[in-house]
C-alpha positions as CSV (number, residue, x, y, z in Angstrom):
1,M,-200.0,23.6,113.6
2,S,-201.7,26.4,115.6
3,N,-202.7,28.6,112.6
4,L,-204.6,26.4,110.2
5,S,-206.2,29.4,108.5
6,G,-202.7,30.5,107.3
7,F,-201.9,27.0,106.0
8,V,-202.6,27.6,102.3
9,K,-201.1,31.0,102.2
10,S,-197.9,29.8,103.9
11,L,-197.5,27.0,101.3
12,R,-198.2,29.4,98.4
13,D,-195.7,32.0,99.6
14,I,-192.9,29.4,99.8
15,M,-193.6,27.7,96.5
16,R,-193.8,30.9,94.6
17,M,-190.0,31.2,95.1
18,D,-189.3,27.7,93.6
19,S,-188.4,27.7,89.9
20,G,-189.9,24.3,89.4
21,I,-193.5,25.5,90.2
22,S,-194.9,27.3,87.2
23,G,-198.6,27.8,88.1
24,D,-201.5,27.0,90.4
25,A,-202.1,23.5,89.0
26,Q,-198.5,22.4,89.7
27,R,-198.5,24.0,93.1
28,I,-201.7,22.1,94.1
29,E,-200.4,18.8,92.7
30,Q,-197.2,19.3,94.7
31,I,-199.1,19.9,97.9
32,S,-201.5,17.0,97.2
33,W,-199.0,14.2,97.2
34,M,-197.3,15.5,100.4
35,L,-200.6,15.9,102.1
36,F,-201.5,12.3,101.1
37,L,-198.4,10.9,102.7
38,K,-198.8,12.9,105.9
39,I,-202.5,11.9,106.3
40,Y,-201.7,8.3,105.3
41,D,-199.0,8.2,108.0
42,A,-201.5,9.3,110.6
43,K,-204.1,6.7,109.4
44,E,-201.4,4.0,109.8
45,D,-201.2,4.7,113.5
46,D,-205.0,4.1,113.7
47,W,-204.8,0.9,111.7
48,A,-201.9,-0.4,113.9
49,F,-203.8,0.5,117.0
50,D,-206.8,-1.6,115.8
51,D,-204.6,-4.4,114.4
52,T,-201.4,-5.3,116.3
53,N,-200.3,-7.4,113.2
54,Y,-200.6,-4.4,110.9
55,V,-197.6,-4.0,108.5
56,S,-197.1,-0.9,106.4
57,I,-196.8,-1.4,102.6
58,L,-194.2,1.4,102.8
59,P,-190.5,0.4,103.5
60,E,-189.7,1.8,107.0
61,A,-187.3,4.5,105.7
62,F,-190.0,5.7,103.3
63,R,-192.8,6.4,105.8
64,W,-193.4,10.1,106.3
65,R,-192.4,10.0,110.0
66,N,-189.0,8.7,109.1
67,W,-187.9,11.0,106.3
68,A,-190.2,14.1,106.4
69,S,-190.7,14.7,110.1
70,L,-187.9,16.4,112.0
71,D,-186.0,14.4,114.6
72,A,-185.9,15.0,118.4
73,E,-183.3,17.7,117.8
74,G,-185.4,19.5,115.2
75,K,-183.2,18.4,112.3
76,G,-184.2,16.7,109.0
77,M,-183.0,16.2,105.5
78,T,-182.8,19.4,103.4
79,G,-181.2,20.9,100.3
80,D,-179.7,18.5,97.7
81,T,-179.9,15.6,100.1
82,L,-183.6,15.9,100.4
83,L,-184.1,16.4,96.7
84,D,-182.0,13.4,95.9
85,F,-184.0,11.2,98.3
86,V,-187.4,12.4,97.0
87,N,-186.6,12.3,93.3
88,N,-184.3,9.2,93.1
89,K,-185.5,7.0,96.0
90,L,-189.0,7.9,97.3
91,F,-190.8,8.4,94.0
92,P,-189.3,5.4,92.3
93,V,-190.1,3.0,95.2
94,L,-193.7,4.4,95.6
95,K,-194.2,3.9,91.8
96,G,-193.1,0.3,92.1
97,T,-189.5,0.5,90.9
98,D,-186.8,-1.4,92.8
99,L,-183.8,0.5,94.0
100,K,-180.6,-1.4,93.0
101,G,-177.0,-1.1,93.9
102,S,-174.1,-0.8,91.4
103,D,-173.9,-4.6,91.2
104,G,-177.6,-4.9,90.4
105,T,-178.6,-6.1,93.9
106,V,-182.0,-4.9,95.0
107,I,-181.5,-2.5,98.0
108,T,-185.1,-1.4,98.4
109,P,-187.9,-3.2,96.6
110,G,-190.5,-1.0,94.9
111,I,-194.1,-1.3,96.2
112,K,-195.8,-4.3,94.7
113,V,-199.6,-4.6,94.5
114,T,-201.6,-7.8,93.7
115,A,-205.3,-8.6,93.6
116,D,-205.0,-9.6,97.2
117,T,-203.5,-6.3,98.4
118,P,-206.0,-4.5,100.7
119,I,-207.4,-1.3,99.2
120,K,-205.9,0.8,102.0
121,K,-202.4,-0.4,101.0
122,A,-202.9,-0.5,97.2
123,I,-203.9,3.1,97.1
124,V,-200.3,4.2,97.8
125,R,-199.1,2.8,94.5
126,A,-202.2,4.0,92.7
127,V,-201.7,7.6,94.0
128,F,-198.1,7.8,92.8
129,E,-198.4,6.1,89.4
130,D,-198.5,9.3,87.5
131,T,-197.8,11.9,90.2
132,N,-195.0,14.5,89.7
133,Q,-192.5,16.1,92.0
134,Y,-191.9,19.6,90.6
135,M,-189.9,21.5,93.2
136,K,-186.2,22.1,92.4
137,D,-185.0,23.8,95.6
138,G,-184.4,21.4,98.4
139,V,-184.4,24.1,101.1
140,Q,-187.8,25.4,100.0
141,L,-189.1,21.8,99.7
142,R,-188.1,21.3,103.4
143,Q,-190.0,24.5,104.3
144,V,-193.1,23.2,102.6
145,I,-192.8,19.8,104.3
146,N,-192.4,21.5,107.7
147,V,-195.6,23.4,107.2
148,I,-197.5,20.2,106.3
149,D,-195.9,18.2,109.1
150,G,-197.1,20.8,111.6
151,I,-200.7,19.5,111.3
152,D,-201.5,17.1,114.1
153,F,-203.8,14.5,112.6
154,G,-203.7,12.6,115.9
155,S,-205.7,15.5,117.4
156,Y,-209.4,15.1,116.6
157,E,-210.0,18.9,116.8
158,E,-207.1,19.8,114.5
159,S,-207.9,17.0,112.1
160,H,-211.5,18.0,111.9
161,A,-210.5,21.7,111.4
162,F,-208.2,20.7,108.6
163,G,-211.2,19.2,106.8
164,E,-212.3,22.8,106.3
165,I,-208.9,23.9,105.1
166,Y,-208.8,21.0,102.6
167,E,-212.1,22.4,101.2
168,S,-210.3,25.7,100.5
169,I,-207.5,23.8,98.7
170,L,-210.1,22.1,96.5
171,K,-211.8,25.4,95.8
172,E,-208.6,26.6,94.3
173,M,-209.1,24.1,91.6
174,Q,-211.7,26.6,90.2
175,S,-208.9,29.0,89.4
176,A,-206.3,26.5,88.4
177,G,-206.9,26.5,84.6
178,S,-208.4,23.4,83.2
179,A,-208.1,21.7,86.6
180,G,-211.3,23.5,87.5
181,E,-213.3,20.7,85.9
182,F,-212.6,18.6,89.0
183,Y,-214.4,20.8,91.4
184,T,-218.2,21.1,91.8
185,P,-219.3,23.8,94.3
186,R,-220.1,22.2,97.6
187,A,-223.5,23.9,97.8
188,V,-224.5,22.0,94.7
189,T,-223.2,18.6,95.8
190,D,-224.8,19.0,99.3
191,F,-228.2,19.9,97.8
192,M,-228.1,16.9,95.4
193,A,-227.1,14.5,98.2
194,Q,-229.8,15.8,100.5
195,R,-232.5,15.4,97.8
196,I,-231.3,11.8,97.1
197,D,-231.6,11.1,100.9
198,P,-229.2,8.1,101.2
199,Q,-230.1,5.3,103.6
200,V,-227.8,3.0,105.6
201,G,-226.8,0.1,103.5
202,E,-227.1,1.8,100.2
203,Q,-224.2,2.0,97.8
204,C,-223.3,5.3,96.0
205,A,-221.1,5.8,93.0
206,D,-219.6,8.7,91.0
207,F,-218.0,7.5,87.7
208,A,-216.0,10.8,87.3
209,A,-215.2,11.4,90.9
210,G,-212.9,14.3,90.6
211,T,-211.8,15.4,94.1
212,G,-214.6,13.5,95.7
213,G,-217.1,16.3,96.4
214,F,-220.2,14.2,95.7
215,L,-218.9,11.3,97.8
216,T,-218.1,13.6,100.8
217,S,-221.6,15.2,100.5
218,W,-223.1,11.7,100.6
219,L,-221.1,10.9,103.7
220,K,-222.1,14.1,105.3
221,V,-225.8,13.3,104.8
222,M,-225.4,9.7,105.9
223,E,-223.4,10.1,109.1
224,P,-226.2,11.4,111.3
225,K,-228.2,8.3,110.4
226,L,-225.7,5.8,111.9
227,K,-226.9,4.2,115.1
228,T,-224.9,0.9,115.4
229,D,-221.5,-0.6,114.7
230,A,-223.1,-2.4,111.8
231,D,-224.3,0.9,110.4
232,R,-220.8,2.3,110.7
233,K,-219.4,-0.7,108.8
234,A,-222.0,-0.3,106.0
235,F,-221.2,3.4,105.9
236,D,-217.5,2.8,105.5
237,A,-218.2,0.5,102.5
238,S,-220.9,2.6,100.9
239,I,-219.0,4.8,98.4
240,H,-217.5,3.9,95.0
241,G,-215.8,6.0,92.4
242,M,-213.5,6.2,89.4
243,E,-211.4,9.1,88.2
244,K,-209.4,9.2,85.0
245,K,-206.9,11.9,85.8
246,Q,-204.1,11.3,88.3
247,F,-204.1,14.7,90.0
248,P,-207.8,14.8,91.1
249,Y,-207.6,11.1,91.9
250,T,-204.9,11.8,94.5
251,L,-207.0,14.6,96.0
252,C,-210.0,12.3,96.1
253,I,-208.2,9.5,97.9
254,T,-206.9,12.0,100.4
255,N,-210.3,13.5,100.8
256,M,-211.8,10.0,101.6
257,L,-209.0,9.3,104.2
258,L,-209.7,12.7,105.8
259,H,-213.4,11.7,106.1
260,G,-212.6,8.5,107.9
261,I,-213.0,6.1,105.0
262,D,-210.1,3.7,105.5
263,N,-210.6,1.6,102.4
264,P,-211.9,4.0,99.7
265,D,-213.1,2.1,96.7
266,I,-211.9,4.8,94.3
267,K,-210.3,3.4,91.1
268,H,-207.9,5.2,88.8
269,G,-209.2,4.8,85.3
270,N,-211.7,5.8,82.6
271,S,-215.4,4.8,83.3
272,L,-216.1,4.9,79.5
273,S,-213.5,2.2,78.6
274,R,-215.7,-0.8,79.3
275,N,-218.5,-2.0,77.0
276,I,-221.7,-1.0,78.8
277,L,-223.5,-4.1,77.6
278,D,-221.1,-6.1,79.8
279,Y,-222.4,-4.7,83.0
280,T,-224.2,-7.1,85.4
281,D,-226.3,-6.5,88.5
282,E,-223.0,-6.6,90.5
283,D,-221.9,-3.5,88.7
284,K,-225.0,-1.5,89.6
285,F,-225.6,1.0,92.5
286,D,-228.5,2.2,94.6
287,C,-227.5,5.9,94.1
288,I,-225.5,7.8,91.5
289,L,-224.4,11.4,92.1
290,M,-222.4,12.9,89.3
291,N,-221.3,15.9,87.3
292,P,-220.0,14.2,84.1
293,P,-217.3,16.0,82.1
294,Y,-218.9,17.9,79.3
295,G,-217.6,19.8,76.2
296,G,-215.1,17.0,75.6
297,S,-214.8,14.5,72.8
298,E,-213.9,10.8,73.0
299,K,-212.0,8.7,70.5
300,N,-213.8,6.1,68.3
301,D,-212.5,3.2,70.3
302,I,-214.2,4.6,73.4
303,K,-217.5,5.3,71.4
304,S,-217.4,1.7,70.2
305,H,-218.2,0.5,73.8
306,F,-221.7,1.9,73.4
307,P,-224.7,0.7,71.3
308,A,-224.8,2.5,67.9
309,E,-227.9,4.5,68.8
310,L,-226.2,5.9,71.9
311,R,-222.8,6.7,70.5
312,S,-221.9,10.4,70.8
313,S,-218.9,12.7,70.4
314,E,-220.1,14.5,73.6
315,T,-218.5,13.0,76.7
316,A,-221.5,13.9,78.9
317,D,-223.8,11.9,76.7
318,L,-221.6,8.8,77.0
319,F,-221.5,9.2,80.8
320,M,-225.3,9.5,80.8
321,A,-225.6,6.2,79.1
322,V,-223.2,4.6,81.6
323,I,-225.3,6.0,84.5
324,M,-228.5,4.5,83.1
325,Y,-226.9,1.1,82.6
326,R,-225.4,1.1,86.1
327,L,-228.4,2.3,88.2
328,K,-230.0,-0.5,90.2
329,Q,-233.7,-1.4,89.9
330,G,-235.3,1.0,92.4
331,G,-232.2,3.2,92.4
332,R,-231.9,7.0,92.4
333,A,-229.7,9.4,90.5
334,A,-228.9,13.1,90.5
335,V,-226.8,14.2,87.5
336,I,-225.6,17.6,86.4
337,L,-225.9,18.2,82.6
338,P,-225.4,21.2,80.4
339,D,-228.2,22.9,78.5
340,G,-227.1,21.2,75.3
341,F,-228.5,17.9,76.6
342,L,-231.9,19.4,77.2
343,F,-232.5,20.9,73.8
344,G,-230.1,18.7,71.8
345,T,-231.6,17.0,68.7
346,D,-228.8,14.8,67.5
347,N,-229.5,11.0,67.4
348,A,-227.6,10.1,70.6
349,K,-229.3,12.8,72.7
350,I,-232.8,12.0,71.4
351,N,-232.2,8.3,72.0
352,L,-230.9,9.0,75.5
353,K,-233.9,11.1,76.3
354,K,-236.2,8.4,74.9
355,K,-234.5,5.8,77.1
356,L,-234.7,8.1,80.1
357,L,-238.5,8.6,79.8
358,S,-239.4,5.0,78.8
359,E,-237.2,3.1,81.3
360,F,-236.7,5.6,84.2
361,N,-238.8,8.1,86.1
362,L,-237.4,11.5,85.3
363,H,-239.3,13.3,88.0
364,T,-237.5,16.7,88.4
365,V,-235.2,19.0,86.5
366,I,-233.7,21.9,88.3
367,R,-232.4,24.7,86.0
368,M,-229.4,26.4,87.6
369,P,-228.0,30.0,86.9
370,S,-225.2,30.2,84.4
371,S,-222.7,31.5,86.9
372,V,-222.9,28.6,89.4
373,F,-219.5,27.2,88.1
374,S,-217.9,30.7,87.8
375,P,-215.1,31.5,87.1
376,Y,-214.3,28.1,85.4
377,T,-217.3,28.2,83.0
378,S,-220.5,30.1,82.5
379,I,-222.3,27.4,80.6
380,T,-225.7,26.9,82.1
381,T,-226.2,23.6,83.8
382,N,-229.1,21.6,85.2
383,I,-229.7,18.9,87.7
384,L,-231.7,15.9,86.5
385,F,-233.3,13.7,89.2
386,F,-234.5,10.3,88.2
387,D,-235.0,6.8,89.6
388,R,-235.4,3.4,88.2
389,T,-238.9,2.6,89.4
390,G,-240.7,2.5,86.1
391,P,-241.3,4.8,83.1
392,T,-241.8,8.6,83.5
393,K,-245.4,9.7,84.0
394,E,-244.7,13.4,84.6
395,T,-241.6,15.6,85.0
396,W,-241.4,18.9,87.0
397,F,-239.1,21.7,85.8
398,Y,-238.0,24.3,88.3
399,R,-235.9,27.4,87.6
400,L,-233.6,28.4,90.4
401,D,-233.1,32.2,90.1
402,I,-230.1,34.3,91.2
403,P,-230.8,35.3,94.8
404,E,-231.7,38.9,95.6
405,G,-228.6,41.2,95.9
406,Y,-226.6,39.1,93.4
407,K,-226.0,39.9,89.7
408,H,-224.2,36.6,89.3
409,F,-222.1,34.2,91.4
410,S,-218.3,34.6,91.4
411,K,-215.2,33.4,93.2
412,T,-215.7,36.0,95.8
413,K,-219.5,35.5,96.0
414,P,-219.9,31.8,95.4
415,M,-223.2,29.9,95.5
416,K,-224.2,28.8,99.0
417,L,-226.4,26.0,100.2
418,E,-228.9,28.5,101.5
419,H,-229.4,29.7,97.9
420,F,-231.2,26.4,97.2
421,A,-233.8,27.2,99.9
422,P,-236.5,28.3,97.5
423,A,-236.0,25.0,95.5
424,V,-236.2,23.0,98.7
425,D,-239.4,24.7,99.8
426,W,-240.9,24.2,96.3
427,W,-239.7,20.5,96.3
428,N,-241.8,19.7,99.3
429,N,-244.9,21.6,98.1
430,R,-244.9,21.5,94.3
431,Q,-246.9,23.9,92.3
432,E,-246.7,25.6,88.9
433,L,-245.3,29.1,89.1
434,T,-244.9,32.0,86.6
435,V,-242.8,35.1,87.0
436,D,-243.4,38.1,84.7
437,G,-245.4,35.9,82.3
438,F,-242.6,33.2,82.1
439,D,-242.7,29.7,83.5
440,K,-240.6,29.3,86.6
441,A,-242.0,25.9,87.6
442,K,-244.2,23.6,85.4
443,K,-245.2,20.0,85.1
444,F,-245.1,18.1,81.8
445,T,-246.4,14.6,81.1
446,A,-244.1,12.2,79.4
447,Q,-246.3,12.3,76.3
448,Q,-246.0,16.1,76.2
449,L,-242.2,15.9,76.4
450,S,-241.9,13.2,73.8
451,Q,-244.7,13.8,71.3
452,D,-245.7,17.5,71.6
453,L,-242.2,18.9,72.4
454,G,-240.1,16.4,70.4
455,Y,-237.9,15.6,73.4
456,N,-237.1,19.2,74.0
457,F,-236.4,19.4,77.7
458,D,-235.5,23.1,77.6
459,Q,-238.4,24.2,79.7
460,C,-238.7,26.9,82.4
461,G,-235.4,28.5,81.2
462,Y,-234.1,32.0,81.9
463,P,-236.0,34.6,79.9
464,H,-234.2,37.7,81.1
465,E,-230.5,36.9,80.9
466,E,-228.6,40.2,81.1
467,E,-225.5,40.8,79.1
468,E,-222.5,40.0,81.3
469,I,-219.2,41.7,80.8
470,L,-216.4,39.2,81.6
471,D,-212.8,39.9,82.6
472,P,-210.3,38.7,79.9
473,L,-209.4,35.4,81.7
474,S,-213.1,34.4,82.2
475,L,-213.8,35.3,78.6
476,I,-211.0,33.0,77.4
477,Q,-212.2,30.2,79.7
478,R,-215.7,30.5,78.3
479,Y,-214.4,30.5,74.7
480,E,-212.3,27.4,75.3
481,T,-215.2,25.5,76.8
482,E,-217.6,26.5,74.1
483,R,-215.0,25.7,71.4
484,A,-214.6,22.2,72.9
485,S,-218.3,21.7,72.8
486,L,-218.4,23.0,69.2
487,N,-215.5,20.7,68.2
488,A,-217.5,17.7,69.6
489,E,-220.4,18.6,67.5
490,I,-218.2,19.0,64.4
491,D,-216.7,15.6,65.1
492,R,-220.2,14.1,65.3
493,V,-221.3,15.6,62.0
494,L,-218.1,14.5,60.3
495,E,-218.7,11.0,61.6
496,E,-222.2,11.0,60.1
497,I,-220.9,12.2,56.8
498,K,-218.2,9.5,56.7
499,A,-220.9,6.9,57.5
500,K,-223.1,8.1,54.6
501,L,-220.0,8.0,52.3
502,G,-219.5,4.4,53.3
503,G,-216.6,5.0,55.7
504,Q,-214.4,6.8,53.2
505,E,-211.8,9.1,54.7
506,L,-212.6,12.8,54.2
């Protein structure tokens, strides 16, 4: 494909004409499974080159090269024939269902995965477990396939260039309704990974991996440090993740394959579904980089996996507990949390902050502008940096202001890594700062935070927030997010009332 820059536009223009695609989220999901199969097909060539005994987990007729690519005469399945193959043969087999003849004889066995199946093979079944095929026009489906098949992943230059195009696909998550929760701006993930400063041999995890942004930033910082084949082997096995939702899970696996990780240890599941007291040292990691989902609410059976003092109706609180239980001794973490965690006074938040100060070294809190995640949400977020080297002695708070010339970040004027430059300069030469009489950077002792401030971490905030006029869609998105957060708080209060009434139903 010679024009990579027109890739996304070409796909969008074709899919707009298909009656089965009813919005951005469906369009991107449709693109994601096809991209995965195309990229997986190219990776299989690499694996076969390295291992002459390599056998694909895909039946031969179901490999991309044999059903999606055009033949030597430029012909391929299209129309109803293509739709029938994809809907009634390809998807069932990749989901693990056997194809049978009219007499019940198995014609093509569905993909089977066992505990012994290598990760790079097992991921095919995992990717398609809950994936959907939305297109209804076989001719337009053929056109989309042709565009995707035009990328030459055997060419290093084109494959590398496509990495940039893939970033643009992921950025579209920000405007794909609720799917925006899966994408953290790359400037933020890069800044966090650089501050964590990963070393060869260390293991990194993200328990709500989304599309894999934090993991790719980790890889980006790590790669220049590789010197030997042993370093490369350690690098390939250094990332771990879990993602609850199928759509971003597929994007994450594809992202890892694009970045040269052949056996991505990314699991499809809910990180909150295991009792955190069951974790052992084998379940812990050197580094954790995360933007936990916030504003959501978990069911009682999920909350029961946590000690009573840490149970919360706020999803971000529960993830924070998981992070603390799964960080190795000496390990480092960088976590994005909303303002509500900093000033929250409910039992779970207070107990989490007590645990954070007494068992971990919370050394830095970076306050970020409210528009960093625009247009998905305008809730103000913060980055907490801490390590497991002993209790907190002092914590620095630093407010990152909107750069000169910006009123706020937006889809057309997103945050860039260079906007963190003031924070980087301050990080390496810390000092207390005031602007117009308000604290911009200040150090607090653990005693001040706990006893004097009552675990109120809302320090060095934004004193001069100007009223922002939002367009109707952004206003609705903000309302939905804040309503979800309020609902979580209402659920928590109702649970407390029920507990005081002896468990009686309200």
